[in-house]
N, C-alpha and C positions, 0 to 999 in steps of 0.2 A: 548627484541627486538620483539618477536613474539606478545606480549602484545600490543606493539606500532602498529603493523601491524594489529592486530585484532580490536583495537579501532579505527583505520583510516577506516577500511572497514565496520565495524559494522554499523555506521551510514548510509551508503549507502545501506547495507543489509536490515535495517529496513525500510528505505524509499522505497525500491523496494517491500517489503512485503506489505506496505500500499497501494502502487499503484496497486499491484496485486489484493488485496482485494477490493479496489475500482472499478477495472474493471469488477470484478465478481458481484458487485452490480449494476453497469451500464448494464452490460449483462442481468441481471435479469430483469431490468426495460424494456429493448428493447424486451425480450422474453414475457413479459406480456403486451405489448401494446394492445392486443385485448381482455384482460381479464377484464370483467366488475367489476368495484369497486377497481381496483388495484390502489394503491398510490405509485407513483414514489418516490424513496428514493436516497439520496446521502449523502456523508460526506464531511466535509471541509478537505482538505488534510492537511493543516498546523496543524489544531487542532488534527487530528488523529494521525500524526507523533509525535507531541509534547506529546500526551498521551502515545504513544507506547515507546517513548524515556525515559519518566519519571516513567514508570510503574514499579513496584516493584512485584516480584513474591509472596511475602507475602500478598499483597493487592489482588491478583487473587484468593486467597483462596488455593494456591497451595504452598507447601515448598519443598525445596531440602535439601537433607542431605549431598550432596558432591558438591563441585564447578565444578565438572565434569558432572553434570547432564544436560540434554537438557533443554534449556530455556523454561519454561512453557507457555510463552506468545503465542508461536506457530507460524507455518508457515502461511503466508498470513493472519495474524490477524490484525485487527484494534483494537484489545483490547476490552474495554467495551465502546469505543466512540459510542455515540448514532448517528444513522443514522437519518437524518433529512428528512422530507417529502418535496418535491418540490411544489411550488405554481404553479399551471398550469396557462399559459397565455391565453388559451382558453379552459375552463371547457368543458368536454363531457357530454352527456346526461346519459350515463351508469355510471358515477362516475369515470371513469379512468382518472389519471392525467398524463399519459405519454405523452409527447410531442416528437415525434420521431426526429425532427429537433434538439432539445436541447440535446436529449439522443445521438444521432450520433455525434454532435459536442463535448460534454463532453467525450464520448467514444475515439474519435480520439485524442482529446487533452490529455487525460490520456495516450493513447498508445504512443504518441510522447515523453511525458515526461518520461514514463518507458523505451523507447529505448535509450534516452538520459542519463539516469541513467546508463543503461547497458554499453553504449559506454564509459561513464566516468570511471566506474570501470575497464573496459578493458584496458583503456589507463594507469590507475595507475598501474595496474598489469604489463603492458608491461614495463613501466618505472622502476619498481622494479626489473623485471627480467633482464632487460639491466644493471642495476647497480649491481646486482649479478654476471652476466657473465663477466662485466669489472673488478670486484674484483678478479675473479679467473684466470685471464690471466697472 
């Protein structure tokens, strides 16, 4: 029973971790908007999520000796998914490729998607708690 619950929520947990890692990457782009020569980076969410879902701890160079060990992929990890450089729409003289309008739009979109994921998980937990309470009556 617990394994089914864990499997159900595990996908959403990993998706939220990828969203959080992407948010940090986008925040780094915004923070370096005035840094000469900085190249804006981003990841494709679908590819990063697919990589995290299919990753094997042995492929990461880390092994566990017990099934109860912490997952070595880690918190807020995109794994080894390669961040891609953004192609600037208007290149700047100092070589910085951060376009603040694009970064703000991507940041806001990712934030909304993260909040939607949290809302979905909260609703699933509420449904499960409701079913558990109904069974105890």
